[in-house]
C-alpha positions as CSV (number, residue, x, y, z in Angstrom):
1,M,-63.2,-0.8,-42.0
2,N,-61.4,-3.9,-43.4
3,D,-62.1,-7.6,-42.9
4,S,-59.4,-10.0,-41.7
5,Q,-58.5,-10.5,-45.5
6,G,-58.1,-6.8,-45.8
7,H,-61.0,-5.9,-47.7
8,N,-63.2,-3.0,-47.4
9,K,-66.8,-3.8,-46.0
10,H,-68.4,-0.6,-46.9
11,G,-68.2,-1.1,-50.6
12,P,-66.1,-1.7,-53.6
13,G,-63.5,0.8,-52.8
14,L,-59.9,0.3,-52.8
15,S,-58.6,-2.4,-50.3
16,R,-55.5,-1.6,-47.9
17,R,-54.0,-4.7,-49.5
18,A,-54.6,-3.8,-53.1
19,F,-53.2,-0.1,-52.1
20,L,-50.1,-1.6,-50.8
21,K,-49.4,-3.7,-53.6
22,G,-50.1,-0.8,-56.2
23,S,-47.9,1.7,-54.3
24,G,-45.1,-1.0,-54.3
25,V,-45.2,-1.3,-58.0
26,A,-45.6,2.3,-58.5
27,A,-42.4,3.0,-56.5
28,A,-40.6,0.4,-58.3
29,A,-41.5,1.6,-61.7
30,S,-40.5,5.4,-60.5
31,A,-37.0,4.3,-59.3
32,I,-36.4,2.5,-62.8
33,A,-37.9,5.3,-64.8
34,G,-35.9,7.7,-62.8
35,A,-32.5,5.8,-63.2
36,P,-30.1,7.3,-65.6
37,V,-29.7,5.1,-68.9
38,E,-26.0,5.2,-68.3
39,A,-26.5,3.0,-65.1
40,F,-28.0,0.1,-67.1
41,A,-25.5,0.5,-69.9
42,A,-22.7,0.1,-67.3
43,G,-24.2,-3.0,-65.7
44,A,-24.6,-4.4,-69.0
45,D,-21.0,-3.7,-70.2
46,E,-19.8,-5.3,-66.6
47,K,-21.5,-8.3,-67.2
48,T,-20.0,-8.8,-70.8
49,T,-16.5,-8.1,-69.8
50,T,-16.4,-10.0,-66.3
51,A,-14.5,-13.5,-66.9
52,G,-16.7,-16.1,-65.3
53,M,-14.8,-19.0,-63.5
54,G,-15.9,-22.5,-62.2
55,P,-17.7,-24.2,-61.1
56,A,-14.8,-26.6,-61.8
57,P,-11.4,-26.2,-60.3
58,V,-9.1,-23.6,-61.4
59,Q,-5.2,-23.3,-61.5
60,L,-4.1,-21.1,-58.5
61,E,-0.6,-19.9,-57.4
62,L,-0.3,-18.4,-53.9
63,T,2.9,-17.1,-52.5
64,V,3.2,-18.3,-48.9
65,N,5.8,-17.5,-46.4
66,G,8.1,-16.5,-49.4
67,A,7.3,-19.8,-51.4
68,K,5.2,-20.0,-54.5
69,M,2.6,-22.8,-54.1
70,M,0.5,-24.3,-56.9
71,T,-3.0,-26.1,-56.6
72,K,-6.6,-26.0,-57.9
73,V,-9.6,-25.0,-56.2
74,E,-13.1,-24.3,-56.9
75,P,-13.8,-20.6,-57.0
76,R,-15.8,-20.6,-54.0
77,V,-13.0,-21.9,-51.7
78,T,-11.7,-19.8,-49.0
79,L,-8.3,-18.9,-48.3
80,L,-8.2,-20.5,-45.0
81,D,-9.5,-23.8,-46.8
82,A,-7.0,-23.4,-49.6
83,L,-4.2,-23.0,-47.2
84,R,-5.1,-26.0,-44.7
85,N,-6.9,-28.2,-46.8
86,Y,-5.0,-27.9,-50.4
87,L,-1.4,-26.5,-49.2
88,D,-1.0,-28.1,-46.0
89,V,-0.4,-24.8,-44.2
90,T,-2.2,-25.5,-40.9
91,G,-0.8,-22.6,-38.9
92,C,-4.3,-20.9,-39.1
93,K,-7.0,-22.3,-37.5
94,R,-10.6,-22.7,-38.0
95,V,-12.5,-21.9,-34.9
96,C,-15.6,-19.7,-35.5
97,D,-15.5,-19.6,-39.4
98,R,-17.5,-16.3,-39.1
99,G,-14.7,-13.7,-39.1
100,T,-15.0,-12.9,-35.6
101,C,-12.5,-14.7,-33.4
102,G,-9.1,-14.1,-35.4
103,A,-7.7,-17.9,-35.2
104,C,-7.5,-17.8,-38.9
105,T,-5.6,-14.5,-39.3
106,V,-2.8,-14.2,-41.8
107,M,-1.0,-11.4,-43.0
108,L,-1.9,-10.3,-46.8
109,D,1.1,-7.9,-48.3
110,G,1.6,-6.9,-44.5
111,K,-1.9,-6.4,-43.5
112,V,-3.9,-8.7,-41.2
113,V,-6.9,-10.5,-42.8
114,Y,-9.2,-13.0,-41.4
115,S,-8.4,-16.2,-44.0
116,C,-12.0,-17.5,-43.5
117,S,-13.7,-14.6,-44.9
118,M,-12.0,-14.2,-48.2
119,L,-11.5,-16.4,-51.4
120,A,-8.5,-17.8,-52.0
121,L,-8.8,-16.6,-55.7
122,E,-8.3,-13.1,-54.1
123,A,-5.1,-13.6,-52.6
124,R,-3.5,-14.4,-56.0
125,G,-0.5,-12.0,-56.5
126,K,-0.2,-11.0,-53.0
127,S,2.1,-12.0,-50.5
128,I,0.6,-14.3,-47.5
129,R,2.4,-14.7,-44.2
130,T,1.0,-17.1,-41.8
131,A,2.6,-18.4,-38.3
132,E,4.7,-20.7,-39.9
133,G,6.5,-17.8,-41.5
134,L,7.6,-16.7,-37.8
135,I,10.3,-18.9,-37.7
136,A,13.5,-18.9,-39.8
137,D,16.5,-21.4,-39.7
138,G,15.0,-22.9,-36.6
139,K,14.8,-19.7,-34.6
140,L,11.5,-18.2,-33.5
141,D,10.6,-14.6,-34.3
142,A,10.4,-12.2,-31.4
143,V,6.6,-12.4,-31.0
144,P,6.0,-16.3,-30.7
145,A,9.3,-16.3,-28.4
146,A,7.8,-13.9,-26.1
147,F,4.7,-15.8,-26.1
148,V,6.7,-19.2,-25.2
149,K,8.8,-17.2,-22.5
150,A,5.3,-15.8,-20.8
151,D,3.5,-19.1,-21.3
152,A,0.8,-17.2,-23.2
153,Q,-1.1,-20.1,-24.4
154,Q,-3.4,-22.9,-23.3
155,C,-5.3,-24.9,-25.9
156,G,-3.4,-23.1,-28.7
157,F,-6.0,-22.5,-31.2
158,C,-6.0,-18.7,-30.9
159,T,-2.1,-18.6,-30.6
160,P,-1.3,-18.5,-34.4
161,G,-3.7,-15.6,-34.9
162,F,-2.6,-13.7,-32.2
163,V,1.1,-13.9,-33.0
164,V,0.6,-13.1,-36.5
165,A,-1.7,-9.9,-35.7
166,M,1.0,-8.9,-33.1
167,R,3.8,-9.3,-35.5
168,A,2.0,-7.1,-38.1
169,A,1.2,-4.5,-35.4
170,F,4.9,-4.3,-34.4
171,D,5.8,-4.0,-38.3
172,H,3.4,-1.2,-38.6
173,N,4.7,0.5,-35.4
174,P,7.8,-0.7,-33.9
175,K,7.6,1.9,-30.9
176,A,4.1,0.9,-30.2
177,T,2.8,1.0,-26.6
178,P,1.0,-2.0,-24.9
179,A,-2.2,-0.2,-25.0
180,E,-1.8,0.2,-29.1
181,I,-0.9,-3.2,-29.4
182,E,-3.9,-4.6,-27.6
183,N,-6.1,-2.2,-29.8
184,A,-4.4,-3.8,-32.7
185,L,-5.5,-7.3,-31.4
186,A,-9.0,-6.4,-30.6
187,G,-10.2,-8.8,-33.1
188,N,-8.5,-11.7,-32.0
189,I,-10.2,-13.7,-29.0
190,C,-8.8,-16.2,-26.5
191,R,-11.4,-18.3,-25.2
192,C,-8.9,-19.8,-22.5
193,G,-8.7,-16.4,-21.2
194,T,-4.8,-16.3,-21.4
195,Y,-4.9,-12.5,-21.6
196,K,-2.6,-11.9,-18.4
197,Q,0.3,-13.8,-19.9
198,M,-0.4,-12.2,-23.3
199,R,0.1,-8.6,-21.6
200,D,3.2,-9.9,-20.2
201,A,4.4,-10.9,-23.6
202,I,3.3,-7.7,-24.9
203,A,5.2,-5.8,-22.2
204,S,8.4,-7.4,-22.7
205,L,8.2,-6.7,-26.5
206,C,7.5,-2.9,-25.9
207,Q,10.2,-2.7,-23.7
208,G,12.5,-3.4,-26.5
209,K,13.3,-7.2,-25.7
210,G,13.2,-8.1,-29.5
211,K,10.7,-6.4,-31.2
212,E,12.3,-7.1,-34.6
213,G,10.9,-9.7,-37.0
């Protein structure tokens, strides 16, 4: 029987606490002993070959909506912060800042990403498309135009993320059904609840009224 300190009251035998400590050390030692030497060698090589950056700002070139943009950022800066605070590309919005609402959605080489959940340095050499890229020569892309026609926005914070994600979905599958488009938008949330109007916009686009970007 053990007391409140975990010591054996019946003699100098091994206490529960001592047993747990000993078994933990033994398990760790066994794991280390059983690991192949190559694994540790590979880890050492990786440390010696990986170039370190920061904490000072580093030069960064990003291709945003077809334009080359230069700035300097600390390596810890997210793509969302680089776009909004360093390059004045403010279409993507900071709302949850947790990668759960989709307000910061941008396209990276045609694929949707949460810009709050990746480092700006990871976007080097890739094509970034934001909500600002859905207008050319003063003419709206078909997706935001459908949102305007259906009055599919209220506060507007989620709208840029929705239109970017929807544009990407139609680019991937121009013949997508409304259900397929809604599935592609599963990572975007509208806190105002404007889903009825969004479904109207989706329906008009799926009927062939201007899917082309």
